[in-house]
C-alpha positions as CSV (number, residue, x, y, z in Angstrom):
1,M,-22.4,-67.1,-72.9
2,P,-21.0,-63.6,-73.2
3,D,-23.4,-60.8,-72.7
4,S,-24.5,-59.6,-76.0
5,R,-26.1,-56.4,-74.7
6,P,-24.5,-53.1,-75.4
7,L,-22.0,-52.0,-72.8
8,P,-23.4,-49.5,-70.3
9,Q,-23.4,-45.8,-71.0
10,I,-23.4,-42.9,-68.6
11,G,-24.2,-39.7,-70.4
12,R,-21.7,-39.7,-73.3
13,H,-19.4,-42.1,-71.5
14,R,-19.7,-45.7,-72.7
15,L,-17.9,-48.0,-70.3
16,P,-15.4,-50.3,-71.7
17,N,-16.6,-53.3,-69.7
18,R,-19.1,-54.3,-67.1
19,V,-16.9,-54.1,-63.9
20,I,-16.8,-51.0,-61.7
21,L,-14.8,-50.1,-58.6
22,A,-17.3,-49.0,-55.9
23,P,-16.3,-45.8,-54.0
24,M,-15.0,-46.7,-50.4
25,A,-14.1,-44.0,-47.8
26,G,-10.5,-44.6,-46.7
27,V,-9.9,-47.1,-49.6
28,T,-10.5,-45.7,-53.1
29,D,-8.0,-43.0,-53.0
30,R,-6.0,-41.9,-56.2
31,P,-3.4,-44.8,-55.9
32,F,-6.0,-47.4,-55.5
33,R,-8.2,-46.1,-58.3
34,Q,-5.3,-45.9,-60.6
35,L,-4.3,-49.4,-59.8
36,C,-7.8,-50.9,-60.2
37,R,-8.3,-49.1,-63.5
38,R,-4.9,-50.5,-64.8
39,L,-6.1,-54.0,-63.7
40,G,-9.2,-53.9,-65.6
41,A,-11.9,-51.7,-63.8
42,G,-14.1,-50.1,-66.4
43,L,-15.0,-47.2,-64.1
44,V,-13.6,-46.1,-60.8
45,V,-15.4,-43.6,-58.3
46,G,-13.6,-41.6,-55.9
47,E,-14.0,-41.5,-52.1
48,M,-17.0,-39.9,-50.7
49,V,-16.6,-36.1,-50.4
50,T,-18.8,-34.0,-48.1
51,S,-21.1,-31.5,-49.8
52,D,-20.0,-28.7,-47.3
53,P,-17.3,-26.8,-49.4
54,T,-16.2,-25.0,-46.1
55,L,-14.6,-28.5,-45.2
56,W,-12.7,-29.0,-48.4
57,N,-9.5,-27.2,-47.2
58,T,-8.7,-30.0,-44.8
59,R,-5.7,-32.3,-46.0
60,K,-8.1,-35.4,-46.0
61,S,-10.7,-33.6,-48.4
62,R,-8.0,-32.2,-50.8
63,Q,-6.5,-35.7,-51.1
64,R,-10.0,-37.1,-51.8
65,M,-10.5,-34.7,-54.5
66,D,-7.2,-35.2,-56.1
67,H,-7.7,-36.7,-59.7
68,T,-4.4,-35.5,-61.1
69,G,-3.2,-37.6,-63.8
70,E,-6.2,-40.0,-64.0
71,P,-7.9,-41.0,-67.3
72,G,-11.6,-40.0,-67.7
73,P,-14.2,-40.3,-67.0
74,R,-13.4,-38.9,-63.5
75,A,-16.2,-39.6,-61.2
76,V,-16.7,-37.9,-57.8
77,Q,-19.0,-38.9,-55.2
78,I,-20.7,-36.3,-52.9
79,A,-22.6,-36.8,-49.7
80,G,-24.9,-34.6,-47.7
81,G,-28.5,-34.0,-46.8
82,D,-29.3,-30.4,-48.1
83,A,-30.3,-30.2,-51.6
84,A,-28.9,-26.7,-52.3
85,M,-25.6,-27.5,-50.8
86,L,-25.4,-30.7,-52.7
87,A,-26.2,-28.9,-55.9
88,E,-23.4,-26.3,-55.2
89,A,-20.9,-29.2,-54.3
90,A,-21.8,-30.7,-57.6
91,R,-21.3,-27.5,-59.5
92,L,-18.0,-26.8,-57.8
93,N,-16.7,-30.3,-58.6
94,A,-17.7,-30.2,-62.2
95,A,-15.9,-27.0,-62.5
96,Q,-12.7,-28.6,-61.0
97,G,-12.9,-31.4,-63.7
98,A,-15.4,-34.0,-62.5
99,E,-17.0,-35.7,-65.5
100,I,-19.5,-37.7,-63.5
101,I,-21.2,-36.7,-60.2
102,D,-22.3,-39.6,-57.9
103,I,-24.7,-38.9,-55.1
104,N,-24.3,-41.1,-52.0
105,M,-27.5,-42.6,-50.6
106,G,-26.0,-45.9,-49.7
107,C,-23.4,-45.2,-46.9
108,P,-24.5,-47.0,-43.7
109,A,-21.9,-45.4,-41.4
110,K,-23.6,-43.9,-38.2
111,K,-21.5,-40.6,-38.5
112,V,-23.0,-40.2,-42.0
113,C,-26.6,-41.3,-41.1
114,N,-26.8,-39.2,-38.0
115,K,-26.3,-36.2,-40.2
116,A,-29.3,-37.4,-42.3
117,A,-27.1,-38.2,-45.3
118,G,-26.1,-41.4,-47.0
119,S,-28.6,-44.3,-46.6
120,A,-30.6,-42.3,-44.0
121,L,-32.0,-40.2,-46.9
122,L,-34.0,-43.3,-48.0
123,R,-36.5,-42.6,-45.1
124,D,-37.6,-39.4,-46.7
125,E,-38.7,-39.9,-50.4
126,A,-39.7,-36.3,-50.8
127,L,-36.2,-35.1,-49.7
128,V,-34.7,-37.7,-52.1
129,A,-36.5,-36.2,-55.1
130,E,-35.7,-32.7,-54.0
131,I,-32.0,-33.6,-53.9
132,L,-32.0,-35.5,-57.1
133,D,-33.8,-32.7,-59.0
134,A,-31.5,-29.9,-57.6
135,V,-28.2,-31.7,-58.4
136,V,-29.3,-32.8,-61.9
137,A,-30.3,-29.3,-62.6
138,A,-27.1,-27.8,-61.4
139,V,-24.6,-29.5,-63.7
140,E,-24.2,-30.4,-67.3
141,V,-22.2,-33.6,-66.6
142,P,-24.2,-36.8,-66.0
143,V,-25.3,-37.5,-62.5
144,T,-25.5,-41.0,-61.0
145,L,-26.8,-42.4,-57.7
146,K,-25.9,-45.2,-55.2
147,I,-28.6,-46.5,-52.8
148,R,-29.3,-49.5,-50.8
149,T,-32.4,-51.5,-51.0
150,G,-34.1,-49.4,-48.2
151,W,-33.6,-48.2,-44.6
152,C,-34.8,-51.4,-43.0
153,A,-36.5,-54.7,-43.7
154,D,-39.8,-53.1,-43.3
155,S,-38.9,-50.2,-45.5
156,N,-37.7,-51.8,-48.8
157,N,-38.3,-48.9,-50.9
158,G,-35.6,-49.3,-53.4
159,V,-37.9,-49.6,-56.5
160,R,-39.7,-46.3,-55.7
161,V,-36.4,-44.5,-55.1
162,A,-35.2,-45.8,-58.4
163,R,-38.3,-44.5,-60.2
164,L,-37.7,-41.2,-58.5
165,A,-34.1,-41.3,-59.7
166,E,-35.0,-42.1,-63.3
167,S,-37.8,-39.4,-63.3
168,A,-35.2,-36.8,-62.1
169,G,-32.7,-37.5,-64.9
170,I,-30.3,-39.7,-63.0
171,Q,-28.1,-41.4,-65.6
172,A,-27.3,-44.6,-63.9
173,L,-28.1,-46.2,-60.5
174,A,-25.9,-48.5,-58.3
175,V,-27.8,-50.7,-55.8
176,H,-26.2,-52.4,-52.9
177,G,-28.2,-55.5,-52.0
178,R,-28.7,-54.8,-48.2
179,H,-30.9,-52.4,-46.5
180,R,-29.2,-49.9,-44.1
181,Q,-29.6,-51.7,-40.8
182,Q,-27.8,-54.7,-42.2
183,R,-24.7,-52.6,-42.7
184,Y,-22.3,-55.3,-44.1
185,Q,-23.8,-58.2,-42.2
186,G,-25.6,-61.1,-43.7
187,E,-25.8,-61.9,-47.3
188,A,-26.7,-59.5,-50.0
189,E,-30.0,-60.2,-51.7
190,Y,-30.5,-59.5,-55.4
191,D,-34.3,-59.8,-55.7
192,T,-34.7,-56.2,-55.1
193,I,-32.0,-55.3,-57.6
194,A,-33.8,-57.5,-60.3
195,A,-37.1,-55.7,-59.4
196,I,-35.3,-52.3,-59.8
197,K,-33.9,-53.3,-63.3
198,Q,-37.4,-54.2,-64.4
199,A,-38.8,-50.9,-63.2
200,V,-36.4,-48.5,-64.9
201,R,-34.7,-48.0,-68.2
202,I,-31.4,-46.4,-66.9
203,P,-28.3,-48.5,-66.4
204,V,-28.3,-50.4,-63.1
205,F,-25.3,-51.7,-61.4
206,A,-25.5,-54.5,-58.8
207,N,-23.3,-54.2,-55.7
208,G,-22.9,-56.4,-52.7
209,D,-20.7,-59.6,-52.2
210,I,-19.3,-59.6,-55.6
211,D,-16.0,-61.3,-54.7
212,S,-15.4,-63.8,-57.7
213,P,-15.8,-63.9,-61.4
214,R,-18.3,-66.6,-61.1
215,K,-20.3,-64.7,-58.6
216,A,-20.3,-61.6,-60.7
217,A,-21.7,-63.7,-63.8
218,E,-24.4,-65.2,-61.5
219,V,-25.5,-61.8,-60.1
220,L,-25.6,-60.2,-63.7
221,D,-27.7,-63.2,-64.9
222,Y,-30.0,-63.2,-62.1
223,T,-30.7,-59.5,-61.8
224,G,-30.2,-58.5,-65.4
225,A,-28.2,-55.6,-64.2
226,D,-25.9,-53.8,-66.6
227,A,-22.8,-54.2,-64.7
228,V,-21.4,-55.2,-61.2
229,M,-19.8,-52.8,-58.8
230,V,-17.1,-54.4,-56.6
231,G,-16.1,-53.0,-53.3
232,R,-14.6,-55.1,-50.5
233,G,-13.8,-57.9,-53.0
234,A,-11.2,-55.7,-54.5
235,Q,-9.4,-55.0,-51.1
236,G,-6.0,-56.8,-51.4
237,N,-7.2,-58.3,-54.7
238,P,-7.3,-55.6,-57.4
239,W,-6.8,-58.3,-60.1
240,I,-10.6,-59.1,-59.5
241,F,-11.5,-56.7,-62.2
242,R,-9.6,-58.3,-65.1
243,E,-10.7,-61.8,-63.9
244,I,-14.4,-60.8,-63.9
245,D,-14.2,-59.1,-67.3
246,H,-12.3,-62.3,-68.7
247,Y,-14.8,-64.5,-67.3
248,L,-17.8,-62.5,-68.7
249,N,-16.3,-62.3,-72.2
250,H,-15.0,-66.0,-72.4
251,G,-17.0,-68.1,-69.9
252,R,-13.8,-69.2,-68.2
253,T,-11.3,-68.1,-65.6
254,C,-8.0,-66.6,-66.6
255,P,-4.8,-67.6,-64.8
256,P,-4.2,-66.0,-61.3
257,P,-1.4,-63.5,-61.0
258,D,1.9,-65.3,-60.3
259,M,4.2,-64.4,-57.4
260,N,6.3,-62.1,-59.6
261,E,3.2,-60.1,-60.4
262,R,1.8,-60.1,-56.9
263,A,5.0,-58.7,-55.6
264,G,5.3,-56.1,-58.1
265,V,1.8,-54.8,-57.7
266,L,1.9,-54.8,-53.9
267,R,5.3,-53.0,-54.1
268,G,4.0,-50.4,-56.7
269,H,1.1,-49.9,-54.6
270,V,2.9,-49.2,-51.5
271,H,5.3,-46.9,-53.4
272,A,2.3,-44.9,-54.8
273,L,0.9,-44.5,-51.3
274,H,4.2,-43.1,-50.1
275,D,4.4,-40.8,-53.0
276,F,0.8,-39.5,-52.7
277,Y,0.6,-39.2,-48.8
278,G,4.2,-38.6,-48.1
279,D,6.4,-40.9,-46.0
280,Y,4.8,-40.4,-42.6
281,M,1.2,-41.0,-43.6
282,G,2.0,-43.3,-46.6
283,V,3.8,-45.9,-44.3
284,R,0.8,-45.9,-42.0
285,I,-1.9,-46.1,-44.8
286,A,0.0,-49.0,-46.4
287,R,-0.4,-51.1,-43.3
288,K,-4.1,-51.8,-43.8
289,H,-3.7,-52.6,-47.5
290,L,-0.7,-55.0,-46.5
291,G,-3.2,-56.7,-44.3
292,W,-5.8,-57.1,-47.1
293,Y,-3.2,-58.4,-49.6
294,L,-2.2,-61.1,-46.8
295,A,-5.9,-62.0,-46.3
296,A,-6.1,-62.8,-49.9
297,D,-2.8,-64.6,-50.2
298,R,-3.6,-68.4,-49.9
299,R,-0.1,-69.2,-48.8
300,F,-0.9,-67.9,-45.2
301,D,-3.1,-69.3,-42.6
302,S,-4.8,-66.9,-40.2
303,D,-2.1,-67.3,-37.6
304,R,0.6,-66.5,-40.1
305,Q,-1.1,-63.5,-41.3
306,R,-1.4,-62.0,-37.9
307,E,2.3,-62.5,-37.3
308,L,3.2,-60.9,-40.7
309,R,0.8,-58.0,-40.1
310,A,2.2,-57.3,-36.7
311,A,5.7,-57.3,-38.2
312,F,4.7,-54.9,-41.0
313,N,2.9,-52.7,-38.7
314,A,6.1,-52.2,-36.6
315,L,7.9,-50.7,-39.5
316,E,8.3,-47.0,-39.7
317,Q,10.3,-46.3,-42.8
318,P,9.4,-46.7,-46.6
319,N,12.6,-48.7,-47.3
320,E,11.8,-51.2,-44.5
321,Q,8.4,-51.8,-46.0
322,Y,10.0,-52.4,-49.5
323,D,12.4,-54.9,-47.9
324,F,9.6,-56.6,-46.2
325,I,7.7,-57.0,-49.4
326,D,10.7,-58.3,-51.2
327,D,11.4,-60.7,-48.4
328,L,7.8,-61.8,-48.4
329,F,7.8,-63.1,-52.0
330,S,11.5,-64.2,-52.2
331,L,11.7,-67.6,-50.5
332,E,8.6,-69.7,-51.3
333,G,9.4,-73.4,-50.8
334,A,7.5,-76.5,-51.7
335,T,5.6,-76.7,-48.6
336,G,5.1,-72.9,-47.9
337,L,6.9,-69.8,-47.3
338,S,10.2,-69.7,-45.4
339,W,10.4,-66.1,-44.3
340,A,12.2,-64.2,-41.5
341,T,12.2,-60.5,-40.7
342,N,12.0,-58.3,-37.7
343,G,12.5,-61.3,-35.3
344,I,9.4,-63.0,-36.5
345,S,10.1,-66.2,-38.5
346,A,8.0,-69.0,-40.1
347,A,9.0,-72.2,-41.7
């Protein structure tokens, strides 16, 4: 049955559906955000940006903060451990056009947690409250928060943090169903997300292991969450957003993308990477995305994927990558792909 509840709203921004692209460092750059939005994501969130503005002049930070040509609402995620610095970062990003400020308290990476940022903040609820109060007071745009269920299995304080967030004026809360020490291992649990949804009135977004339309529907039904947030499930599979939205609205799956669409999306994505980063970096960044597309392509077993990745990774020029993609989708036979390039062949 379609969900009859009103669609979630963040401040004045009502989302068009219940499927959100999670912020992922090194993944959700402008080309990927634009692609996922075009393929059905109701909201996309930019890569995590440090709260220290003295570091914003690096090429990486400038690219992470580039939302040129993107439709609203433009959501920027900031990370840090100092309340005043996070508040200033929120003000500066809002002045540059951010329409939603998201605070990262969910990243499990050591280099982030070692600086008392990301999910490390969950160990200090007083600091969490200080940060939330400061950032909300600093800007007029809505502020959202992303957390994990807690720091470890013995400190599952997601419900308490959620109540702090609501009290501070946070407009929506995304919850990854793992504690920090799990990183991305094991299976996400959704009991804590369900308990958080019962404890607060603000929109709650369920995150963690959402990798299919059916799983999305099951998680929404189990937790009562207002939307699902998809991260790794979208890598190499940006169609997952329209597939989930269709399933939630109609109770059945929509046809998967055919080979022509898959080829066109991959080629367009790689072209956007070249255009955004320049030929040298674009060619290199395209390599990881091609690996994810291959991993999601059921035509290839793991050995074939490895061969194809090795061939693609050896290419140095944009036109060579386009030729590779064209060849990849041009000769599909009844029993699989017949393909040859760069000295590697498969029959």
